[in-house]
N, C-alpha and C positions, 0 to 999 in steps of 0.2 A: 553272423550278428543279427540279431531283431531288431525291424527298425521302431523306433517309440513317436510312438503322436504323443507329442508334449500339450497337456491340456491347457490352455490359453494365459490361464493365471500362471502357471509355471514357466510360459512361454514370454511374458514379459518378465517377470520377474527373474530369469538369464541372462536376457536382453542387458538388464538392467543391471546386473553382475558385470555383463563382458561390459560395459559399456564403461562401469568404475575400475574397472582392474586396465582395462587399456588408458584411461584416461591417466592412471594412477602408475603406471610403467611399470606393471606386474602381470600383460599379456603383448606379448607384441610378434606371436609367430599365429600364421594363419590357421598352422598346421593342430595347433594348440587349442584355437580357440576351436574350430572344426571338431577335434576330439570333446570339447566343454558343450559343444552342441548335441553331439549324438550318444553321449552318454550323460544322462540325467543326473544330476547329482541327487534328486528328492527321490531316487530310485534306492538310494543309499543310506539313508537313514533312518530313523525308528519312527513310528506312527508321530510319537510325541514330540518331534523335532520337526515336523513336515513344514509348520509356518517358518520356518527360518534356517527351509533347505536353501537359499540362494542368498542367504547374509551371508559376507564373506570374512565368517568365522567359525572356529574348531567347533564341532557340534558334540556332545556326549553321545556316545554310543551303549557298548556293555563294557561288564571285566574291567572298569574306571579307566576306558579307554575312549580315543576321540578319534572325528573324522577330520580328518586336517581340511583348515582356511582356504579355499578355496586363489589364494596369492599366492601363497606357498605350494600350492601342488601346480601354481602354473611355473611360478618360478624356479624348481627343483624338476619341471619335466624339460620345458624348455634349457634349462644348462646341459643337460641329458643328451641333446641332439638325435635325438631318438630317427633310426632307420629303417625302411623297413625291411624283412628277413632277419632282423637283431634279436640276441636270447638277451633274456632281462631276469635279474635276481632281484627279488622286490624284497626289504625285510620287515614286516612288521604291515601286513593285509588290513589290518582293520577290516572299515567294513566293504573293501574292495575297490572302490570307486577308483582311489588310484593306482589299482592295478586294473581295472577296466580301460580307465585314457591312458594305462601303456598298450594293451592290447588292440586297441583299436588304432594308436600310431605306429606298432610295432608290425601289422599286417599280416604278412607271411609268418613272420616271425612270432618269437614263442613268450612267453613270460612265468616265472617261478617265482612264488610267491610265501613265501613261511611267516607263522603265526606260531604263536608261542601259545593262545586260550583257544580250547578248546569250543566253546561256545561264540567266538568271535571268528575263528576257522569253516564252522558251520552256517553264520550267517553269513559269511562271506559266500560261500561254495552256491549257495539259495542263491544271492544277489546274481550273480554270474552266468546260474541257469536260464535265471530268470530272461534276462537279454540274451539267451542265446549266445553268450560267449565263451567259444572253445580252443582258444589254445592261449589260453591263462590258467595255472593249476596252483591250490591251495595247498600247500604242504604243514602240515601241521607239527613243529619242530621247535627246537632251539636257532633260533634266525641268526644270532652272535657266532652259533659254527656256521652258518653259511648252507648250501646246500650243493655240496659235494658234485655227487653220481651227475648232475646235468652240466658242472663246468668245462670249459670256462666260460663265463660271460664276454658280451660283447658292453653292456652297461650294469653297474647294480645301483639299489637307492636303498637308503636306508631313512625310513621314516621314522626313529625313536632318535631321542640323543643320548650318546655317544660318549663317554670321559676321549676314547680316541680309537681308533677306527677298526675293529676286530681285527689281527691280524688274517686266520683262514679266508675273510672275505677279499683282504687283496693277493691271497695266493688264488683263487680265483676268481679272478678278473683276469679275463685276455688281454696280451700284450695289446697297447694303444688303446686297451679300452679305460671309459669312465666313471668314478665312482662319486657321489655325492650325499653327504649326511651334514648333518647338526654336530656337531662336537662341540661342548664343553657340559661343565657344571650344572646353574644356578639358568643361566642364559647361555644358549650356545649362538654358535658361528656357522653361518651352509657355508661347507667345502667342500670343490670340487676338484678334484684329483685324477691323474691321468698314470695311468703303467707304460713307461717305456721301454726299451730295451735298453733304457744309461740308472731307470729305476722309477719312482712315484715320483711326478712332479703335480705340484698347487697351479689350478690354471684358477679359479676365482675363490673368491672368501667374504663374506659378508657378514658380518655383526647382526643380534639384537634378535634373532627365532628363541619360543618356545617350544619347546618339545617333552610327549611324557618318556620318560628313562628306556631305554633299551635294555631288558630283561634277559637272564640267559646265561652262560657258563663268563662268557669275557661282558656281559651288561652289568646294568645296579644291581644285587639281590635283593630279592624281595624279604 
């Protein structure tokens, strides 16, 4: 991965954001903080949103989608407890900021990220290439179907709201693997599940989140 020299302006704003997230309990893991520092969010937003790159809020990208709020990215990433060498499936690449954070934490592992919008898939690939990230792969396709060819996965993250977790994704999760998703209609609960030999077990559940809807065969119809 390319070493990024962050401009002083962004460095100050990033430090402020990290302090805010730590103070509010949304950032507790030193490895995730390191990922935030090494994967600059301003490299993944539209030029029109650069001044707000380090606000703790979602920002519009293209195709009526958003780059997730930093606090939410931190929470989901920490709950997934990512380890070096794992294989991760991400549903909903967006601008690839979350993708890049996963790729940083997984180290020698691999991230597969599925994006349904062609314009966004291209934007995501450009952003990853810009930072010379080579262990993350963007696939244009229906994320609600997963990406069976590379399964099973150690971790699966769904970055769009679903009324229930699509069955293909549960099938593609390896035993003892973790899957996280925002589940619900108008507002969602962040749900962390583990696949065990006894079946699917809920590990964590936290309410009051709002995500764009999951599209595709097992998602919301456009």
